[in-house]
C-alpha positions as CSV (number, residue, x, y, z in Angstrom):
1,M,148.4,37.2,52.0
2,K,147.1,36.5,55.5
3,L,143.8,35.2,54.0
4,F,145.8,32.9,51.7
5,Q,147.8,31.5,54.6
6,L,144.6,31.0,56.6
7,L,143.0,29.1,53.8
8,L,146.1,27.0,53.3
9,L,146.2,26.1,57.0
10,L,142.5,25.1,56.9
11,F,143.2,22.9,53.9
12,V,146.2,21.2,55.4
13,C,144.3,20.6,58.7
14,G,141.3,19.2,56.9
15,A,143.4,17.0,54.7
16,S,145.5,15.6,57.5
17,A,142.5,14.9,59.8
18,Q,141.7,11.6,58.0
19,Q,144.3,9.7,56.1
20,V,144.7,6.4,54.2
21,E,147.6,4.0,53.3
22,F,148.3,0.6,51.9
23,L,149.5,-1.9,54.5
24,Q,150.0,-4.6,52.0
25,F,150.1,-4.8,48.2
26,G,148.8,-7.7,46.1
27,D,147.9,-7.9,42.4
28,T,147.2,-4.3,41.7
29,L,146.1,-2.3,38.6
30,Q,143.2,-4.6,37.6
31,K,140.9,-3.2,35.0
32,P,137.3,-4.0,35.9
33,E,134.5,-3.6,33.4
34,Y,132.4,-1.8,35.9
35,Q,133.5,0.2,38.9
36,T,132.0,-1.4,42.0
37,F,133.0,-1.8,45.6
38,V,131.0,-4.7,47.1
39,Y,131.0,-5.9,50.7
40,I,132.2,-9.5,51.0
41,G,130.3,-11.7,53.5
42,D,132.3,-13.6,56.1
43,K,131.2,-17.0,54.7
44,T,132.1,-16.2,51.1
45,D,134.9,-18.3,49.5
46,L,137.8,-16.1,48.4
47,S,140.0,-18.9,46.9
48,Q,139.3,-17.6,43.4
49,S,139.5,-13.9,44.3
50,T,142.5,-11.7,43.3
51,F,143.9,-10.1,46.4
52,V,144.6,-6.4,45.6
53,G,145.8,-5.2,49.0
54,R,145.1,-4.3,52.6
55,L,144.4,-0.6,53.5
56,R,144.2,1.3,56.7
57,S,142.4,4.6,57.1
58,W,142.5,6.6,60.3
59,G,141.4,9.9,61.8
60,R,138.6,11.7,63.4
61,L,135.3,9.9,64.1
62,D,132.8,12.8,63.7
63,D,131.7,11.0,60.5
64,V,133.0,7.4,60.6
65,S,131.7,6.7,57.2
66,N,134.4,8.9,55.7
67,L,137.0,6.4,56.8
68,F,135.3,4.0,54.4
69,G,135.2,6.6,51.7
70,L,139.0,7.1,51.8
71,I,139.7,3.4,51.4
72,K,137.1,3.0,48.7
73,T,138.7,5.8,46.6
74,K,142.2,4.5,47.0
75,A,141.2,0.8,46.3
76,Q,139.2,1.6,43.2
77,E,142.3,3.5,41.8
78,V,144.0,0.1,41.5
79,G,141.0,-1.9,40.3
80,A,139.5,-3.4,43.5
81,T,135.9,-4.3,43.1
82,S,135.1,-5.7,46.6
83,F,136.2,-5.5,50.2
84,K,136.3,-7.6,53.4
85,F,136.1,-6.1,56.8
86,E,139.3,-6.7,58.9
87,S,139.0,-4.5,62.0
88,F,137.9,-1.2,63.5
89,R,139.1,0.4,66.7
90,R,139.0,3.7,68.5
91,T,142.5,5.1,69.0
92,D,141.2,7.7,71.4
93,E,138.0,9.5,72.2
94,K,137.9,11.5,68.9
95,N,139.8,9.2,66.5
96,G,139.7,5.7,65.1
97,E,141.2,3.2,62.6
98,L,139.6,1.1,59.9
99,I,141.3,-1.8,58.1
100,L,139.9,-3.5,55.0
101,S,141.3,-6.1,52.6
102,V,140.3,-5.4,49.0
103,Y,139.9,-7.8,46.1
104,F,139.3,-7.9,42.4
105,N,136.2,-10.1,41.7
106,E,133.8,-10.2,38.8
107,G,130.9,-12.3,37.3
108,D,129.2,-15.0,39.3
109,F,131.2,-14.1,42.4
110,F,128.7,-11.4,43.3
111,D,125.7,-13.7,43.1
112,V,127.4,-16.2,45.3
113,N,128.4,-13.6,47.8
114,F,124.9,-12.1,47.9
115,E,123.6,-15.4,49.4
116,N,125.9,-14.7,52.4
117,L,124.4,-11.3,53.2
118,P,121.4,-10.5,55.5
119,K,118.0,-11.2,53.9
120,D,114.6,-9.6,54.5
121,R,115.8,-7.2,57.1
122,I,115.5,-3.5,57.9
123,F,118.5,-1.8,59.5
124,I,118.1,1.7,60.9
125,F,121.4,3.5,61.8
126,G,122.1,6.3,64.3
127,S,124.3,9.3,63.6
128,P,127.8,8.5,62.1
129,D,129.3,10.9,64.6
130,L,130.9,8.5,67.1
131,T,132.2,11.4,69.2
132,A,128.6,12.5,70.1
133,S,125.9,11.2,72.4
134,K,122.9,11.8,70.2
135,S,119.7,9.9,70.2
136,Q,117.1,10.0,67.4
137,S,113.5,8.8,67.7
138,F,111.3,7.1,65.1
139,K,108.4,4.7,64.8
140,V,108.1,1.3,63.2
141,D,104.5,0.1,62.7
142,G,103.4,2.6,65.4
143,S,105.8,1.6,68.1
144,K,108.3,4.2,69.2
145,Y,112.1,3.5,69.2
146,E,115.3,5.4,69.6
147,V,118.7,4.9,68.0
148,E,121.9,6.3,69.4
149,S,125.0,7.6,67.6
150,G,127.2,4.8,66.4
151,K,124.4,2.2,67.0
152,F,121.7,0.5,64.9
153,R,118.4,-1.4,65.2
154,E,117.2,-4.3,63.2
155,F,113.7,-5.3,62.1
156,D,112.2,-8.2,60.2
157,I,110.3,-7.7,57.0
158,P,107.3,-10.1,57.2
159,E,105.8,-11.9,54.3
160,A,102.7,-10.2,52.8
161,K,102.9,-7.2,55.1
162,D,104.5,-3.8,54.6
163,V,106.5,-2.3,57.4
164,K,105.7,1.4,58.2
165,I,108.6,3.6,59.2
166,N,107.9,7.2,60.4
167,K,110.3,10.0,61.4
168,G,108.9,13.3,62.7
169,G,105.3,12.4,63.3
170,F,102.4,13.6,61.1
171,T,104.5,16.4,59.6
172,G,107.6,14.3,59.1
173,M,108.3,11.5,56.6
174,T,106.7,8.1,56.3
175,L,107.6,5.2,54.1
176,W,106.5,1.6,53.7
177,V,108.9,-1.2,53.1
178,A,107.8,-4.6,51.6
179,R,109.8,-7.7,51.0
180,K,111.8,-7.7,47.8
181,E,112.3,-10.5,45.4
182,G,115.6,-12.1,46.2
183,G,115.4,-11.1,49.9
184,Y,117.2,-7.7,49.6
185,S,117.5,-5.9,52.9
186,S,116.9,-2.2,53.4
187,F,119.2,0.3,55.2
188,F,118.1,3.7,56.6
189,G,119.4,6.5,58.7
190,F,118.3,10.0,59.7
191,S,121.7,11.8,59.3
192,G,122.5,11.5,55.6
193,I,125.2,8.9,56.4
194,G,127.7,8.3,53.6
195,L,129.1,10.2,50.7
196,S,125.9,11.3,48.9
197,G,123.6,12.2,51.8
198,V,120.6,12.0,49.4
199,A,117.2,11.6,51.0
200,V,115.1,8.7,50.0
201,S,112.2,9.4,47.7
202,P,109.0,7.7,48.8
203,T,108.3,6.9,45.2
204,G,108.9,3.2,44.6
205,M,108.9,2.4,48.3
206,G,105.2,1.7,48.5
207,G,104.1,5.3,49.0
208,G,105.0,8.0,51.5
209,I,104.6,11.6,52.7
210,A,107.5,14.0,53.3
211,I,107.1,17.5,54.7
212,N,109.8,19.0,56.9
213,T,110.3,17.8,60.4
214,G,111.9,14.4,59.8
215,T,113.8,12.9,56.9
216,I,114.7,9.3,56.3
217,H,117.8,8.6,54.2
218,K,118.6,5.4,52.3
219,L,122.1,4.1,52.9
220,E,124.2,2.7,50.1
221,P,124.0,-1.1,51.0
222,N,127.8,-1.9,50.9
223,L,128.6,1.0,53.2
224,A,125.7,0.0,55.5
225,L,126.9,-3.6,55.6
226,L,130.3,-2.3,56.7
227,L,128.7,-0.1,59.4
228,L,127.1,-3.2,60.9
229,R,130.6,-4.2,61.8
230,V,131.5,-0.8,63.2
231,Y,128.3,0.2,64.9
232,T,126.8,-1.5,68.0
233,K,123.4,-3.3,67.8
234,M,120.7,-2.0,70.1
235,N,118.2,-4.5,71.5
């Protein structure tokens, strides 16, 4: 009985540590053909978009990407296919609040929106634990950099030249990033940021070596684009 009560207490504490709610309802219960949740650029015209609602998530910041995951799950339940950043703030040292507006869009909207997103860039993110002071080192084209928790660095992808990224030195992981048709940017971290936490395979990235002392993770682009609004840029 005591074991059951302990497990119940842990469940309740975990469930209440991060929460989500609708602040405003629009046209809900859309039925998209495909389940997506796409970041909407600031310059994208929303006059033809269907407003589904505005959501707030709040709670601990030991993994800020989970606040996004809460909103994404709730928004997709009512048919939202895209989202626009509204605000993020820390409520105290350990907790924060994220607000997104969510919309139903389809078809050509996503092509138009893509033109308003960063092009030919590499973004490297620090730890999603905003309560920690953690710094991670890596190299880009042989130059050493560090990225701190809750911060990111940005690099250009030149024409006709691959960018070499290394984490962990000779026995770590190395990958090469080339420009992609259409100008797609690339998003990486070293902490498994996001819901999947799946490490990037060097295959298809231009070649790579992965052993054990450093791992580079590929971030889901829409989450990464949101984190650009939450994180702080390092120069």
